N, C-alpha and C positions, 0 to 999 in steps of 0.2 A: 755284180756292181750295178747293172742296168735296173735290176729289180729294186735295189735300195734307193736309187734316184727316183724311180716311179713312186715308191712308198713315201719318200720325202716330199715329193711334189703334192701327193694326195693329202699328206698331213698339213702342209702349208695351206692348201685350198680349204681344208676343213677349218683350220684356225681362222682364215680370212672370213669364211662364211659365218662362223660363230661371232666374230667381232662385228660383222656387218649387222647381224640380227640384234646383237646387244645394243649397237648404236641406234638402230631403228626403234627398238623398244624404249630405250632411254629418252629418245627425242619425243616420242608421243606421250610417254608418261609425264615428262616435264611440261609438255604443252598443256596437257589436261589439268595440271596442277598450277598453271601460271597465275590464274586469278587468285588462288589461295595464297601464293607467295606474295602477291601484291598487297593483300590485306594483312599478311604476317601470321595467318592462322592456318593450320592444316585443315583439310576439308572435314574430317571427322570431329574436330574441335568446334568448328562453326556449327555443325549440325547439333552437337551437344548443347551449345550456347542457345540456339533457337528452341530446343526442347525445354531447356531450363526456363526460358522466358515464357513459353506456353504454360508450363507448370506453375510458374509464379503468378501469372494472370489468373489462371484457374483457381489458385489458392486465394487470391484477393477477392474473387467474386463468388466463392462458395457460400452456401447458405449459413446463416448465423446459427451458432450453437451456444447454449448457456455457458459452456466452458470458455467461450471467448471473453466473458466478462472478467475484468481484472480490478484491482483496487482503484486505479485511476478512473475507470469508467463508472464504477460504483460511487466514487466521490463526486463526480460531476452530476450524476443522476440525483444523488441525495442533495446536492447543492441547488439544483433547480427546484426540487420539492421545498427545501427550506426557504428559498427566495420567495416562492409563491405564498407560503404560509406566513412568513415574517411580515409581508406586506398586506396580508388579509385579502388577497385577490380571490374573487369568485370566478374561477376559470376552470376549463377542462382542456387538456392538451393530448394530442396523439401525433407522434412523429414515427415515420417508418422509412428506412433506407430501402429503395425499390430494387436494389440488386441483390442484397443479402438477406433482407427481412429483419435486420436489427431494428429494434424499436424502443421507444420510451413513451410512457403515458402517465397522465395525472388525472384521476377521476374521469376516465374515458366513457363511462356509461351514464353520467349525470345527464338528465334530460333538460333541454332548453327549447324555448320557442325558436324554431329555425329560421323563420322569415324567408328571405330570398335565397337561402341555400338550396331550396327545392328546385330552383330554376336550372341548376346543373343537372339534376336528374331528368328534367324535360329534355335537355340537350342530348344527354347520353342515350335516352330511349329512342329519340327520333333519328339520331345519327346511326345507331345500330340498325334501326329499321331501314334506313337508306342503304347501309352496307349490304344487307341481305336482299335488297331490291323490292321491299314492300312499299316504300314511299319514294317520291322524287321531291327533294327539298326545294327545287327551283320551279317546278310546274304546279305543284299542289299548293293551294292558297286557302286562306281563311278571310272572310269578309269582316272588316272592322266596323262594328256598330256601336251605338251609344252604350249598350249594356256592358261593354268591355272597358269603358273609359275609367281609369284609376289614376290616383295621384302618383307622382314619381314615375312618369312614363314618357321620357324625352324622345324615345325612338318613335313611338306611335304619334307623338305630337306633330310629326312631320307629315302625317296622313290625315285624310278627311274621312268622315263616315261614308261607307259604301266602297272604300278602296279594298281591293283584293291584295292581301299581303302574303308573300311567299313564306313557306316554313323556314327557309334559310334566313330570311330577314328577321322573322320573329325570334328565332333562336339567337341570332346575333344581338338583337335588342335586349333579350332576356339576360344574356351573360355579360355583354360589354358595357351596358349602361343600367343593368338590373331593372328593366322595364316591367312594371307590374301589369299593365294592360296586355303586353305580349304573353306573360305567363298565364293570364286568365284565358286568353285565346288558345294557347297551346294545351292547357289542361282540359279544356272543353274538347279539343280535337282528339287528344290521346284517350281521355276518359280517366276519371279519378281512380276507380278501382284498378284499371289496367296499369296506371303509373305506380300505384301502391304495390301491386303484385310484382312489377318489374324491379322496384327497389328491393323488395324482399327476396327476389330471385338472385340478386347480387350478394345477399347476405345481411342486409340491413334489418335491424330488429325494431327500430322506431322510425316510422315514416307516415306522414299525413295523418297523424293523430292530433286531436284537439279541436276538431269541428270546423276547420276552414280549409282553404285550398293551398295553405303554406305549411302548417303543421310543425311538429316537433322534430328535433334532431339530437344526436349524441356525437361526440368527437370520434368514437369508435366507428360509427356508421358513415360519417362524412369521409373518413379515411378510405372506406370501401369504394365510395364514389370516385375519389381521387385516383385510386389505383386503376379503376376502369377507364377513367379519362386518360391516364398515362398509357394504358394498353393501346387505346385507339391512336393516340398521338404517335406512339412508337411503331405500331404495326400497320396502320392503314395509310397508304400513300395518297388516297383521294380525300378522305375526310379528316385525317390526322392534322394536316396543316390548318384546316378550317377551325377545328376545335382549339388548337394551340393559339391561333390568331385572336379568337374572340376572348380567350382567357388572358391574353396579354393586354391588360388595360389598367389604367390608373384610377378607375372608379372606386374611391374609398379603399385603396390598397394600402393596408397598414403594414404590410411586410416590406415593401420596396424601400430601398435607400439608394444612395449614389453607387453603392457597390454590391447590392443584393437585388436580384430579380426573381420574383415569384409570379407564376401564372395562376390566377386566383379567381375565386368567387366569394363575395362577402354577403352577409345577411344582417339586417338591422331593424329592430322594432322595440319601442319602449326602452328598457334598460339593456336589452340584448344587443351586443355587437359581436359578430363572429367573422373570422377570416380563415379560409381554407385554400390551400394551393399546392402547386408543384414547383420544386426546384429542378430545372432541366440541365444542370451543370454536368460535369464529367461523372460525378457520383450523385445521381438523382435521388430525390426523396419527396415524400408527401408530408404535409404539415397542416394540422387542424388546431386552431385555437378558438374556443368558444368562451364568451365572457358575458358578464352582467355589468359591463362598464361603458356602455354607450355614452353615458353622461358623466363619466369620471376617468378620463384619460386613457381611453381604450388604445389609442395609437402607441403611446409610450409603453403600455403594458404588453401589447402584442410584440413590439419590436424587442423589448428587453428579454422576454421569454424566448423569442425566436433566436436571439443572439446566443443565448445559453444552449439552446438545442443544437445550433450549428457548431458550437464548440464540442458538444458531445459527438456529433456526426463526424467531425474531423478527427477527434481523438480516437474514435473507433477505427477509422482507417489508418491512422498512425500506428495503432497497436497491431492491426491486421498486417500492415506492411512489414513491421519488425518481425512478427511471427513467421510470415511467409518467406522473408529473406533468410531467416535462420533455418527454416524447414527445407528450402530448396537449394540455397547456395552454400550453406555451412554444414550440410550433412556429411 
C-alpha cells in the first residue's frame, strides 16, 4: 500500500512538473508573438510580405528589355513621331529613364550648332577634377581681362578687368546665366583639346567641331552629358548639390511649367534653340530637345514634345507596375 501511495505522489509531481513547464513555454511563446498578434499577422507572413515588397521594387527598377514594349507604348512612341512630322518640326529628341534605361529618340544623331550646351561639359570636367583633388574650385582663380569680354555675360558684368574670379563662380555663371565670358575663361583654363578629349571619354561622338569654342552637338551626345550630371548629383555629397543648384534656374528654361520642374542647360544661336535637362522626381529621367526653332515658337514646341514624352514615361511605369504586380503577387 505504501509503495502505491509513493508511486501516486511521484506521478502527481511529474504531472505538475509537466504542466508547469508547459505553462512557462506557452507564456514565453505568446509573449514573443505579442507584436504579431497586435498587427494581426503571424511573423512568417509579415516576413513573406516584406520579401514580396523587395521583389516588387526590384522588378520595378530592373533594366529595360525590348520585351517590355507593348502595343500602348508603341502607340505613344509612334504618336510622338507623327506629331513632330505633321507639324514639320526640325527637332531631335532623346529621352532616357535613368533607373531602367528605357528610352525614346527621334533623329538623335542629327548635328546642330550646340552654342551654350558646351558649358555643361565645362562644369562636368572641372567638378570631376575637383572630386579627385586635382583642382580647388574656391582657391583657384582666373583673371578677367578685356580679351574675355563677350556679349550675354551678365555674371562677369558684375566684375571689372583685373578681378580674379574663382572657378566655382565661373562655373556658376556659365550654367545659371549662360555667361559667354565665363565659358571663354574656362575653356582657356581647361584647354580646348583636353575638353574635347574629356567629352569623347564619356562617349560623345560630336564635340567642339565647327571651328569655334562652342561647336556642334547631337541629342544622343547631350544625353550622355546629362547622365554624367545625374551621376554626380546622385553620388557626390560635396559637389552634387552645387551642380544641382546651378542647373536649377529659369534662364530660358523651356521645360518648366507650374507643375513640371527640370534642371537644365539651354543653348541658343541663330535659328538654333536647344534645351536639355534632368527630371529629379521619384522616377528620374534625362531629356534633350534640340531644335531649329529659335525664331518660330521654340518654347511651345519644346513643351508640347516634352508633355508627350512624359506621357510615355508614365505609361512605361504603369505597364511595369502591372507586370510586376502580376509577377510577384499573383504567381
